[in-house]
N, C-alpha and C positions, 0 to 999 in steps of 0.2 A: 313858594311863593312871597309874590314881591307887592302885593295890594297893604298898607298898614291901614292907622286912622290920620295920619297926617294927610291918607289922599279923598278926604271927605268931602265930596264937589268937585272929583274930577270923573270923568265917564270910566267904568273897570268892563273886562273881562274877568267870570269870576267859576270855576266847576267845582263841581255839586256834588259828594256824591248819594245818592238815594235809599232807604231803604230797601228797597227790590235788588242793590249794588252795582246799578247799573247809574253812570253817569249824568250829567241835564248842564249847561249852560246856560247863564246870568248876564245880560251886557246891558247898559244905564251906567247910570248917573247913578257911585256911591252918597245918600244923603243921610245917613249914620251911620254909627259903630260905639256901640254901646252894649254894653250887660251880654258881652260873647256875641251878639245879634247885627251882624251887618241887613243893616235897609236900603236898596238899589233902587231908582226910578226905571222902569225901562221907557222907551219911546215912544210906547201905549199908554202913559200915563197908569201905568198899574207896581205898585209898588209889590216887591218879592221880599220880603222876608229868610234871609240866609243865616241859619246859627253857623258862626266857624268852628266849630267840634266838628260841622264836617263837610269842611273846605277839601278841596284835592288840591288845587290849583288857581292862585289867580292873576294879573296882571292890568295897569293903567292901558288905556285906550286911546289915542288918538277920538278926536272931538268926529260925531256921525256928519256924513255929508248931510245937506240941505236935502227935503224934501225938494221930489222936483213938482210943480202944478200939473194939476191935472186937468 
């Protein structure tokens, strides 16, 4: 995993292991990493809390492209 607490404020992609054994990805801006929990703000403005203990992989990714006007 290449995401660290120093990456707060950057856009990240995290893969987490769910209780079912499946994996789920979370992409967004890493808002905080405290007490073993990463908070990621998705493009939809939803904030997802991911316990560091269930992270399978993570990396910093480029900024999201601008949204196209409708």
